[in-house]
C-alpha positions as CSV (number, residue, x, y, z in Angstrom):
1,M,165.0,64.3,76.5
2,R,168.7,63.8,76.2
3,R,170.1,60.3,77.2
4,N,172.3,60.6,80.7
5,V,172.2,57.0,81.6
6,C,174.8,55.2,79.0
7,S,177.3,53.2,80.9
8,P,176.4,49.5,80.7
9,V,177.7,48.9,84.2
10,E,175.5,51.7,85.5
11,R,172.4,50.4,83.6
12,S,172.7,46.9,84.9
13,A,173.3,48.0,88.3
14,R,170.4,49.9,88.0
15,V,168.0,47.2,87.1
16,L,169.8,44.7,89.6
17,I,169.0,47.3,92.4
18,G,165.6,48.0,90.9
19,L,164.8,44.5,90.8
20,A,165.9,44.2,94.8
21,F,163.8,47.2,95.6
22,C,160.4,45.3,93.6
23,S,161.2,42.4,95.6
24,L,160.1,44.6,98.6
25,F,156.9,45.1,97.6
26,F,156.2,41.4,98.4
27,L,158.2,40.7,101.2
28,L,157.2,43.7,103.5
29,E,153.8,44.4,104.9
30,G,152.3,47.5,105.8
31,P,153.3,51.0,104.4
32,A,156.8,49.8,104.0
33,A,156.2,47.8,101.3
34,W,155.5,50.9,99.1
35,L,159.7,51.1,98.6
36,G,159.0,48.5,96.0
37,L,158.2,51.1,94.0
38,V,161.4,52.6,93.9
39,G,162.7,49.8,92.1
40,V,160.2,50.4,89.0
41,A,161.5,53.8,88.9
42,L,165.4,52.6,88.5
43,I,164.2,50.0,86.0
44,L,162.6,52.7,84.2
45,T,165.7,55.3,83.9
46,A,167.6,51.9,82.9
47,V,165.6,51.4,80.0
48,F,164.9,54.8,78.8
49,R,168.3,55.8,79.8
50,Y,167.3,59.1,81.3
51,C,167.0,59.7,84.9
52,P,165.7,63.2,86.4
53,V,167.6,63.2,89.4
54,S,171.0,62.8,87.1
55,Y,169.8,65.7,85.2
56,L,169.5,68.0,87.8
57,A,173.0,67.0,89.5
58,G,174.4,67.7,86.2
59,I,175.6,64.1,86.2
60,N,175.8,62.5,82.5
61,T,177.5,59.1,82.0
62,C,177.3,59.4,78.1
63,R,180.5,60.0,76.4
64,A,180.6,62.7,73.7
65,H,181.1,61.5,70.4
66,R,184.7,62.8,68.9
67,H,184.5,62.7,65.0
68,S,187.9,62.9,63.7
69,V,188.7,64.7,60.6
């Protein structure tokens, strides 16, 4: 797996939004509470720096390393 989530801003946003979604698990009742699991997925994409949805969409926030000669 190649990294496709490298921007520190994007990773921080994924963690914050993921935590917000995780809180839904405790705040909502019934089947809607399972929306909290979306937060787990967002946090995991930030930790592993790989998002399968971004890969399928062809989005990569990692900059190419340029070597000067």
